[in-house]
C-alpha positions in Angstrom: 16.3 15.0 1.5 16.4 11.7 2.7 15.9 8.6 0.1 14.7 5.0 0.0 18.3 4.0 1.0 18.5 6.6 3.8 15.7 5.2 6.2 17.3 2.3 6.6 16.0 -1.2 5.4 13.2 -1.2 3.0 10.4 -3.2 1.8 7.5 -2.5 0.1 4.4 -4.2 1.4 1.3 -4.9 -1.6 -2.2 -5.4 0.3 -4.3 -8.1 -2.0 -5.4 -10.5 0.2 -8.9 -9.1 0.1 -11.8 -10.9 -1.6 -12.7 -8.7 -4.0 -16.5 -9.4 -3.5 -17.3 -6.2 -4.9 -15.7 -7.0 -7.9 -16.6 -10.3 -8.1 -13.3 -11.8 -9.5 -9.7 -11.2 -8.4 -8.6 -7.6 -8.6 -5.0 -8.4 -8.4 -5.5 -10.4 -11.4 -7.4 -7.8 -13.2 -5.4 -6.8 -16.7 -5.3 -3.3 -17.1 -3.5 -1.8 -20.0 -1.5 -4.3 -20.7 -0.6 -5.9 -17.2 -2.3 -6.8 -14.1 -2.8 -5.0 -11.2 -0.3 -7.2 -9.0 2.5 -6.5 -11.5 1.7 -2.4 -12.0 2.1 -2.6 -8.3 5.3 -4.3 -8.0 6.9 -2.4 -10.6 5.6 1.0 -9.0 7.4 -0.1 -6.0 10.6 -0.5 -7.7 10.4 2.4 -9.4 10.6 4.2 -5.9 13.5 2.2 -5.0 11.8 -0.9 -3.2 14.1 -3.4 -4.2 12.3 -5.9 -1.8 8.6 -6.6 -2.5 5.6 -8.7 -0.5 2.2 -9.4 -1.4 0.4 -9.7 1.8 -2.3 -12.3 1.8 -0.8 -14.1 -1.1 1.1 -16.7 -0.4 0.2 -18.3 -4.2 2.5 -15.6 -5.0 6.1 -15.0 -5.1 7.6 -13.6 -1.7 3.4 -13.8 -0.6 3.1 -13.0 2.7 0.2 -14.9 5.1 -2.4 -13.2 6.7 -2.9 -14.5 10.8 -6.4 -13.2 10.1 -7.6 -14.2 6.7 -10.0 -11.2 5.3 -9.5 -9.4 8.9 -9.1 -5.9 6.7 -6.0 -4.5 5.4 -4.7 -2.4 9.0 -4.4 -6.3 10.2 -3.0 -7.2 7.2 0.2 -4.8 7.6 0.3 -5.7 11.5 0.6 -9.3 10.6 3.7 -8.2 7.7 5.3 -6.7 10.3 5.5 -9.2 12.7 7.0 -11.5 10.1 9.4 -8.8 8.6 10.6 -8.0 11.9 14.2 -8.3 11.8 14.4 -8.2 7.5 12.9 -4.7 7.1 13.0 -1.2 8.9 10.0 0.2 7.2 7.1 -0.8 4.9 5.8 1.3 1.9 2.5 -0.3 1.8 0.3 0.1 -1.3 -2.9 -1.6 -2.0 -3.2 -3.7 -5.1 -6.3 -2.0 -6.6 -4.9 1.7 -6.6 -3.8 1.5 -10.8 -3.1 5.2 -10.9 -0.9 6.0 -8.4 2.4 6.8 -9.7 5.8 6.9 -8.0 5.4 11.0 -7.4 3.1 9.3 -4.9 5.2 7.2 -3.3 8.8 9.0 -2.8 7.8 12.1 -0.5 6.4 9.5 1.6 10.3 8.5 2.1 11.1 12.0 2.1 10.9 13.4 5.8 11.4 12.5 9.1 12.9 8.7 9.4 11.5 6.4 11.9 8.2 8.0 11.6 4.9 6.4 9.5 3.6 9.1 7.0 0.8 8.5 4.5 -1.2 11.5 2.9 -3.7 13.9 4.0 -6.7 12.3 3.6 -5.8 8.8 2.2 -4.2 6.4 4.7 -2.4 4.3 1.8 0.1 4.7 0.6 2.0 4.8 3.8 5.3 4.7 5.0 5.5 2.0 8.2 7.9 1.7 10.8 8.0 -2.2 12.0 9.5 -1.7 15.1 6.6 0.7 15.8 3.8 -1.5 14.9 5.4 -4.7 16.8 5.2 -2.6 19.9 1.5 -1.5 19.6 -1.6 -3.4 21.5 -3.5 -4.2 17.9 -6.1 -5.9 19.6 -8.3 -2.3 18.9 -6.7 -1.6 15.5 -9.8 -2.2 12.7 -8.7 0.1 10.4 -5.5 2.0 8.8 -6.8 5.1 9.6 -6.6 3.8 13.4 -3.2 2.3 12.8 -1.6 5.4 11.3 -3.3 7.1 14.5 -1.7 4.6 16.6 1.8 5.5 14.7 1.4 9.2 15.5 2.1 9.2 11.5 2.6 12.8 9.6 0.4 13.1 7.3 1.9 15.1 3.7 -0.4 17.5 2.5 -2.2 16.5 -1.3 -2.4 18.6 -4.2 -5.8 18.8 -5.5 -6.8 17.0 -8.3 -7.4 18.8 -11.5 -10.0 19.2 -13.6 -10.5 16.9 -16.0 -7.9 14.1 -14.3 -8.4 11.6 -12.4 -7.9 10.9 -9.2 -4.3 8.6 -8.4 -6.2 7.4 -4.9 -9.0 6.1 -6.7 -9.3 2.3 -5.6 -11.0 0.0 -8.3 -13.2 -2.0 -6.4 -16.2 -2.7 -8.8 -17.1 -3.1 -12.6 -18.4 0.0 -12.7 -15.1 1.7 -11.7 -13.0 -0.7 -14.0 -15.0 0.1 -16.8 -14.6 4.4 -15.9 -10.6 3.2 -15.3 -10.8 1.9 -19.4 -12.5 5.0 -20.3 -9.9 7.1 -18.8 -7.2 5.5 -19.9 -8.2 5.7 -23.8 
């Protein structure tokens, strides 16, 4: 079984550079269960064995990375990060800041398969393991979505167990005040 140490140098990338326009305020700084979504995302990556964590699109944060084309979407942010991290890591374990229900059980399997390959969960482009060198080799002009990026990287997809009745979908994005309110209801 492959683990973080076996796939080469690994960095975590938290996608946090969006405008949060549907939420109406910065999602990275939203508090849930006593901590910000950004601090939860950092802790999650560390619990999966990632020592070096970067924050995409947030130069105001420690280890923040600038987006070369701000607000051009998460695929562009991943490609920008790959360019900036080339030479510092071999793979990026990428998560969005707005998936607070993700747990390490959805990250570590991404590290358990064929080294050098991109991989994600079936029907869920994030979280994903992204090989940095493969990103740099792409002609990125026509990549405007994470799904397209994963397709161009010939990513492996892992099967997802169905969400059990009465449980929240761990892949849920918290993009609106209503979604945040629902998150608060399910966490009680």
